[in-house]
N, C-alpha and C positions, 0 to 999 in steps of 0.2 A: 468667169471671172474678171476683174476689170484687168489693166495692164498695171495698173498701181499696185494692186495685190499681187504680182507676179514676181519672184524673186530673177536674178540676174543668174545667168547657169557660164561655168567659166568657158571661155574661147581661146582653145589652144592655137588658132590657125589650122591652116590647110585646107580650109572650107572659103570657097567663092563670097563674097561680101553680096547684098542684096540686090536686087536689080532694080531697073528703075518702078517696074509696076509695082513689084514685091512692098518696095519703101513706100510707092505712094498710098497702097492699102494701108499700113500700118500709120500715116501717118494720118489716118483719122481718128486713132486712138490718143493722137498731141495736138488737141489744138493748139494755135498759135505759135506752133514750130514749123517750122521752113527746110525745104532742102533745097541745099548748097553743093558748092563744089563740084557739078554734072553728078547729083543724088550722090554725093559718099558721105556727106556729114550730115546733120540735124545741128539748127541754131536759131536759137531764141533770147530776144531780150529781154528784160524785167525791167521797171521801174520803179522809183522808188522815192520818199520826199527826202533822203537826206544820205549822204556818205555812212553812218552808223548803220542803219536799217539796212542798205546795201551788203553792208560787210557783216552781218549778221546773218542776213543769208547766204552770202557765200560760205560761214561757216556752220551754216544748219544743211547746206548741200553737200558740204564735205563729210559730215559724218555719215551720210546717205550714201555716200561712192564710198568711203572706206567700209561701211554693212555688205554690201554690194560686189567688194569688189571689182567697180567698174567707174573711172574715174575719167570725167568729161574736163575740156578745156575751158577756164575760166577767166574771165577778165569783167574789172570792176571800175568803179569810181564813184565820185557825187550823185547819186540818186541813179545809178545805173547797173547793170548787172550783165554780162551776155555768156551765155553760155552756148558752149556746140560740143557734140557729142557725135562720136564716129568709135568703130573697135581697129585700133593701131594692127592689132595683130594683123588683121583683114584688109586695111587699109583702105577700109567702107565700112557700110551698113550692116548691123546684124539684128536681130529682135532687141537685145537687151539695150542696146543704142533707147527702142523708142519707151522699153518698160523703165529705164531709168529719166526719159524723159517725160512720161506720166508719173512719176513719182514727184519731177522737182513742181511741174506743173500743180499737185496736189496743194504741196509745200507753199506754193506760191500764194496761193487760194486765202491761204492762212497769214501769209507775208509781206504780201506786195504795198505795208504802208511807210 
């Protein structure tokens, strides 16, 4: 099963975040995403031809985030959207972050115009 077909599982905290080696292994499932902030966050910039397309992408990502119960930090403007993922309760990365990244990447294949 691909990561984009998985569902995020509730993380109630109390578990350690993924270490760097585990994060790097999972990163293979999320091409074009980068590890940042000492391997505690995933980040990707998406490019669009205008502001409206970027906004539409943000709106669709927000719908997926609500369905999954896993909410990224999003910034956007004319022609771009930057998405940052991490699990707030554990202050680092969890498999859920890679699942969301994969779902967003799949969405971007259809909506980066």
